[in-house]
N, C-alpha and C positions, 0 to 999 in steps of 0.2 A: 813837109813833115817838120814839127817843131823839134828843136834841139832835145828836149826830154824824150821824146819818142825815139829818136835817132839812137841815143844813149841805151835806152831799154831794148831796142831792137838788138843792137850789137852785143849787149851784155848776154842775151839769150842765144844769139847766134854761136857764140864762142864759149858758152857756159860750160860745156864739156872740158875745154882746154883749162879753164880755171880749176877744175875739179882735179886733173891729172897734175897740175902744178902744185896743188896742196891746200890745206886747210885755209891758210892766210888769203889765198887768192879767192877761195870759196867765199869767205866771209865778207872780204872787201867788195865783192861784186854784189852780194845780196845786201849789204849795207848801203851801196850807193842806190839800189833800187829803193830802199826803205828811205833814204833821204829825199830821193825825187818824190815819193809817195807824200811824205810830209810837207814837202814844198808845194806840191800841188793841193793839198788840204789847205795851207795856208792862202793860197791864191784864190781858191773858191770858197774859202770862209765856212768849210763844212768838213765833217769827217766822211771821207769817200768810202764806199761801199758798206756804210753802216747799216743799210737796210738788208743785207743779204743775210741767209741763214748761216753761211760759213762764218761771217764776221762774228755773230753771236757765240758760237761754239767755239771758235778759236779764242775769243776773249775768256770764256768760262775756262777752257784749258789752261790757258795762261795764267790766270788767276790761281787755279789749283796748283800749278807747278812752283808758283812763287810761295804759297802757303806750305806746300811740301819741303821747301828749301827753308823756309823760315823755323821749321819743325825739325830739321835734320840734325844729325850728331856734329856735322861740320858745316855750319851754315855759310861761311864764306866760299868754300869750294862749291857747294851747290849753287849759290847765287851767281858766281862767276860764270857758270854754264847757262842757267835758266833766265837771267835777266835780259841778255840779248836774243832770247830764243823767239820772240815775236816776229824777228826778221823773216822766219820762214812762212809765218802766216800772211805777212805783208807781200812776200814774193808771190804766193799763190794767188791772192786777190787782185794784185797788180796784173799779172800775166794773164789771168783768166778773162778780165775785162780787155787787155791789150789783143788776145787772140780773138775773142768774140766779136770785136769791133773791126776785125780784120786789118790791123795795123801792121801786121807782119806777114811775109809770104811763108806760108807753111811748107810748101814745096821747096822753097830755098833753104828753109830752116832743116828740113829732113836731109837735104842733100850735103849740107854743111856737116851736120852731126854724123852722117853716113861717112864722110871722107875722114872725119877724125877718128871713128871707131876702126876703120879699115887701117889707118896708119898705126893705131895702137895693135891691132891684130896681127899686121905683118911683122911688128916689132916683137911681139910674143912668140910667133912662129920661128922668126930668126934665132930668138933667144933659146928656145927649146931645141933647135939643131945645133948651135955653136956654143952654148952655155953663158953667152953674153948677148946683150942686146945690140941694136945699131949704134948706140952711143958708148959701146964698149962696157956697159956696166953688168955685172954678174949679180943674179938674183941671190938673196941671203938664204934661200933654201935649194937644195938640189933636186927637189922634185916638185917645185912650185916656181911658176914663171911670172914676174911682176911687170916686164916690159918698161913703158915710160914711167911707170909709177915708181921705178927704182927700189928702194927699200921697204916700200909699203906693199904688202901682198893682197891687194884690193881689186886687181885688175879684172877677175871674174865677176865681181859684185858690180863694178862699173858697167861692163858689157851687159849684163844681166838687166841693169836698171834702164839702159837706152836702146837695146836691139829691137825689142818689140814696139816701142814707140816709133823708131826710125822706119821699121817696115811699113807701118801704117802710114806714116807721112810720105813715102816715097814710091813705093810699089804697088800697082794695082792688085787688089785682092783676089781678083778672079784668074790671075796668072799662076797656075799651080806649079809649073816647072821652076819659076822664079822664087816662088814660096819655098819650095824643097831646097833648092841650091841655097839660098839665103840661110835657112835654118840649119842646114847640115854644116855649111861653114863655120857658123858661130858656135855649134855644138863642139866641133873640133877645137876651136880656139879656147873656149871656156874650160873643156877637158885639159887643155895644155897649161892653163894656169894653175891646175892642181887643187883647185878650191872645191872640195867634195861637197859642202852644202849648197853653193851657188850652182854646181853642175846638177844637183838633184831638183833645185828650184827651176832651173831652166827646162829640164824635161818636163816637170809638173806643169808649167805654163805652155809649153810646146803642146803637149797632149791636149789641154783644155782649148788651145787655139783651133786644133786640127779637128776635134770632135764636137766641140760645142759653139764655135765662132764662126770658122770658115765654112763655105758653102761646097766643100769638096764632096764628091759622090762617095758612096759606101766603098766602092772597089778601091778608090784612090786612097781612102783613108787606111784601108787594110794594107795596100802596097807601101804607103808612108811609114806605117808603123813597123813593117817589115825593113824598111830602108833604114828607120832609125836604130833598130836593134843590131841590124848588120853593121852600121856605122860604130855603134858602141863596141860591139865584139872586136871589129877591126882594129879601133884604137887601143883596146885593152891589149891586144896581141902585138901590135907594133911598138908600144912604148912600154917596156917590161918595168922600169922604175915607177912610171905612173900608174901601172896595174897594181903595183905594190902599195902605192899611195891610197888608191881607192879601195883595195879589198883588204889590207892589213887590219889587224885589230887596233882599236883606239885604246885598249887596255893596257895599262902598265904590268898586269899580272902576266906570268908566264904559264899559269895554269890554264889546262885545257878543259876543265870541268865547271867552268863558270857558264851560267846561262846568259842571255842577252843582257838582262836587267843589271846583273852583277858586274858583267864585262864593262858596261857603260859606267856604273858607280866606281870602278877602280881605274877610270881613265882621268885625265885632266879635265874633260868636261864635266864628267860625274862629280869630281871633287867640287867644281864649282856649285853643282846643284845641292850636294850635301851642305855646303857652306851657306848658300842662300837659304836653305830649308832652316838652319839653326838661327840664321839672321831673322828669318820671317817669324820664326817661333818666339824669339824674345822682343820683337817690334810687331806685334801681330796686326795693329790697325793703321799704321802710318809707315812702317818701314823705318829704315834708318836715313832716308833721304836721298835725293837725286845725287849721284856721282859720289855715294859714300861707301858703296861696296868694297872699293879699294882700301878705303881707310879702316873699316870695321873686320874685314875677312880674317886678319892676322889674329884676332881674339879667339877665332874658332878653329884655327890649324890643328890643334892637339885633338879636338873633338872629331873633325874630318878624318884624320889619321887613324885613330882609333875605330872609327866606323869602318874604315877599308880594311883595317887588320882582322876585323870579325868576319869580313868577306874571305880574305886570303891572308894567312898569317904567315906566308913565306918571309923568312928574315932577310933573304938575299936581294929582295926586290925593293924598288923605290916607291914611296908612297907621296901622291900629290897633296900638297897643304891646302888646296881650295882657295888660294889667294890669287888674285889677278886684278887688273885695271876695272874690269867689269865681268859679269857672271857667265857671258857668252851665249845666253839664251833670254829670249823677251821675257818668258814667263818667270825665270828666276830673277830677272832684272827687276820686274814690276813688283813681285810679290816681296823680295827682300829690301827694296829701295821705297817702295810705296805702300806696303802692306795690303790688308784686305781692303779697307776702305778707299785707298788711293787707287788701288787697280780696279775696283768698281767704277769709281768715277772716270778713270781714263777709258775702260772699255765701253763705258755708257756714252761717252762723248765721241769715240770713235764710230760707235753704232750709229749714233745720230749724224756723223759726217759722211759716212759711207753707205751705210745700209738702209737708213730710215726712209729715204724717198727713192729708193732704187727702182721701183715699179712706177713711179708717177711721171717718168719721162723716157722717151725712146732713147736708148743707148747705141752710140756708134761702136763699130768693131775696136776703134781705138780706145773708147771708154771701158770696153770690157776686157781688153787684154790688160789695161792698167790696173783694173779690178783685181784681175788674176795675180797681178805681180804684188799689189797691197796683201792679198790673202796669204802670200808665202811669209810674210812677216810673222805669222800667227801659227805656223806650222810646228807642233809639238817637237821636242827633242833636237831638231836641227839647230847647230850653232849658228849665232848671228852676231853682228856687231852691237855695240850700245846704241840703243834706240834714240836716245837724246844727243848723242855725239854729233859733230858737225856732218862728217860723211854719210852716216846712216841715215840721218834726218834729211840730208839733200836728196839722196836717192828715193826716200819715201815720199817726200813733199812733190817732187817733179812728177812722180806718177800719180799722184793725188791731184795735181793740176789738170793733167791730161784726162783723168778719170772723170772729173766735173765739168770740164769745158764742153761747150756745145759748138760744133763746127758745122757751118751750113754752106751749102753749094760749093763744095770743094772741087 
């Protein structure tokens, strides 16, 4: 194997470790992949993968993101994020070819990734019991465990992004006992991270796996559902603080008379939605520009607070201003930062990349489970990370890679 392929192989083998280390390691590893791609383009004197459908739509998406940045309120801030964003597209194209031409041992890849997430999971369990992890680090939140991610409360999102890929790479799908034990273990660990949104997404994917993808008979499906419900009830009753975390109201209001919508709108996440709405209203077609919510939200703080006061005028409560680094929900983010036209362009391109040719080729179970993961990004209301940030994009595009890849004779 030539040196380029050796580097590519080990970057992918240890990619989850780069994610745990942090954004600098993620970006460095993906930039290495990009530089190797350009080097090979130079050697072969042509643009590699130019003929693929994905290349074309990646190019369209990248050009749109650049245009959006140039139209943004703070051009510099937006361009700093978007200019290097092409690295994710190159990552997908390179590793799709790398996997389909069998230049990597997928069983070994799955095993290495499995050992990494098991190590992280043990650390999370240890931290939930002793209040600090194996490195003696205490989580920044009493009801959330970060494990090896230290002060970043993203362990649940990390596990969600890799668990289902790893299962399909390492364990035979016809082994019902291993399937049940594997997924019960990780539902416990993700529960212990305290990440409500990712816990719900895990259950969504798990139900999809059991009822639409796996070949488990009907009786086993009923038993599995009963087991899932039992495990969740047991978890809630065993960890009182986490039960409060999962079932306590997200609203800042002390009023018991608010309906679900008003309870949401008087929460921190709801304040982001209100702020995003005002931003969208004032920048209807192209939004305020990528990564500009954080810059513009302060202009709407008074309006957001007044809106909440109309719902609950209690003078003794705090009102969220609606300001944050990002609006914590993909639709809020797209509409406020990209407007109607920009959001339409992005959704159209995602439709072309994900759904357009869905029925034109036979999909493996790995492809289908990654599709379920991609769909979780578009569940309304549930909070999420900023889509175009390093970490969120990494999780999305690694699953997109395994959604489109064709694996034969495994």
